[in-house]
N, C-alpha and C positions, 0 to 999 in steps of 0.2 A: 391575498391575505389568508392567514390560517388562525385557528383558534388557539387560545392560551394552552389548552390541553394538548393539542397537537405539537406545539412548540416544546412543551414540557417533555412529551414523549421523545421527541427528536433529541432533545438535550440529554435525556437519559441514555439513549443509544450512543450518542457521541461520546459521552464520558466513559461508558463501558468499553468502547473500542480503544481507548487510550491505555497503553501498557504502563506508562509512567516510569519507564526505564531511565536511569541516569546514564547519559552518554559516557563511554569509556573507550580507551584505545582498542581497536580490533585489527584483525589481519587485512580486512577488505571492507569497503562499503558498497552495498548493492542498492542502486536506485531502481525501484520498480516502476516500469512504464505505466502511463495513464494519461488522461486528458489534462492533468494538472502539472504544468511546467514548474510549479513551485517545488515539486519533489527534487528536481535537478538543483534548484537553488539551495535547498536544505542540505543535499548531499555535498555540494561544493563548500558550503559553510563549515560542515563537519570536517571535510578534508583539509580545509585551510586552518582549522583549529588543531590539526595533528591527530585526529581520531583514527585515521587509517592512511596508508601510503598509496593505495590503489582503489580506483572506482570501477565498478561494472555497472553499466546502464543496460537494462534488459527490457525489451518490449517491441512488438510489431505494431500493428494498428488494430483498432476495433471500430465498431459502428459509431462510437463517440469521438474517435480521434482521426478517422481516415480523411476528413476534410481539413482539419486544422493542423494535422501532423502527417502530411502525405508521404514523407520520407521514412516514417516509422517513429514510434515514440522514443526508442533508445537513441536514434540518430539525432532527433531534435534535442534531447537531453544533452547529448555530447556537444552539440553546437553551442548550447547555452553555457555549459561548463567552460568551453574554450573562451567564450566571450567574457566570462568572469575570471579568467586568468589561470585556469588549470592547464598544465602542460599536457599535450596530446599523449605523451608517454605514460601518463598516469591514468589513462582512461581505456577501458576495454568496452566493446559494444557487442551485445548479444541481440540480434534483430529479429528473431523468429518467434519468441514466446508470445502466446495469446491469452494466457491466464496466469494466475499466481503460482500454481504448481509448476507450470513450464518456466516461469521466471526463475524459480528456485533451481529446478533441475538443469536447465540450460546454462544458467550462470555457473553452477557447480561444475558442469562438464567443461565449460570454457576455461575455467581456472585449472582444472585437472590437466587438460591438454597443454596448458601453458606451463605446467610444472610448478605451479604456485601453491605453496603450503598454506593451508587455511585452518586455523584453530578457532577463530571467532569471526562473526559477521555482524556489521552494523547494517540492519535492514531498514531502508528508508522508503516510506510509503506515504500515501495521503493520510491525514490525521484519523479519518474514520475507518481506515483499514489496517491500523497497527495490529490489532488482535488477530484478525484474519491472517495477515502475513506471518505473524509470529507462530500461530498454530500450524500453519502450513509448513513453514520451515522446520519446526520441531519434529514434524512427522517425516519429512522427506530428507532432512539433513541432520539427524539426531546427534551425530558425533561432534558437531561444532556448537560453540556458545552463540546464542542469538541475542542481539540487543536491538530493540525496536526504537525507531526515531521517526519524527515527522515535524512539520511546522508547528511551533508553539502558538496555536491560534484557538480562539473560542469558536463555537459554532456560528455565532453571529458574524464574527470577522471572516470566517471561511465563506459563508453564504454571500457576504458583501463582496468578497474578492472574485467570486465566480459570477455574480449577478444572476444566479439561477437557483432559486430556493427549491423548486421541485426536483431538479437534478440531484441536489445534495440529499434531500430526504429520500428520494428513490434509491440512491446509492447506499445510504445508511441502512435502509431496510434490506437491500440486497446483501450487504455485507453481514448483517445479523442472521439472515436466513442461512447463509453458507456455514456460519458457525454452528447452526443447529443440524444441518443435514450432511455436511461433508465428513464429519468424523465417522459416521456409519458407512460411508463409501470408501473410507481409507485415505482420504485426501488431506486430513489434518488431525491433530490431536484434539481430544475433547476438552472443551472449556465449560466450567460451571457457570450457568446463566442464572442470576438472581430472578426471583419471581417478578420483581418490579420491572426488570428489563424485558422479560418475556411478555408481560402485559403491555408494555409500551410498544413493542414490536407488533403484537396482535392488533392494537388499536390503529397503528399507522397503516397496516395492511388493510384494515376495514375502511380507512379513510381514502384508500385508492393509491397509495404510494407504492405501486407494485411493478413498475415497468422494468425493474432490474431483478425481479424474482426468477429463480430457476423453476422450470416445470417439475412438478412432483406427482407421483401416483396417488 
């Protein structure tokens, strides 16, 4: 159980992470690997709606996924897409990336090696990492148009789907921290953070939702 204030703070971070982009046709869809197989489902849905002709799934494993996705996040995403009817010819797999920056860079390199012209990317992530993914891609791949996408879910629905409230809140706090510190390190473009969002982040940190924070000096 958590307090009403803690839930309100989490809701504020959740809403801030949403980019609210309207899906539109792109050159390629890139599904960012994670513990959430729903990212693959969203990517497939967008592909089947004609939003892009080619999918790249990118991701190795992490401490969160090494047990549930032992073959690697991208490979498990690929298997899910095949189950849902996507032809193998429409899927590329990048199995080495271990963070969002590598997701972007390695996927771009894979497409370049394949001689695939890219002018726009539909970047599919978990709902609470839309903004982080967008800011990273805009820094590392500035010459292409980036459209963010994720499952259209409320925070309550997402928590219910994973059955792990603490994991979701820890991840929300971690994603917000990276928006604050990564621009200074050159990993993403700067995003304006409203005071109310900053206050919600600080409160959740004080409440102990810190397992996904990066160490800082």
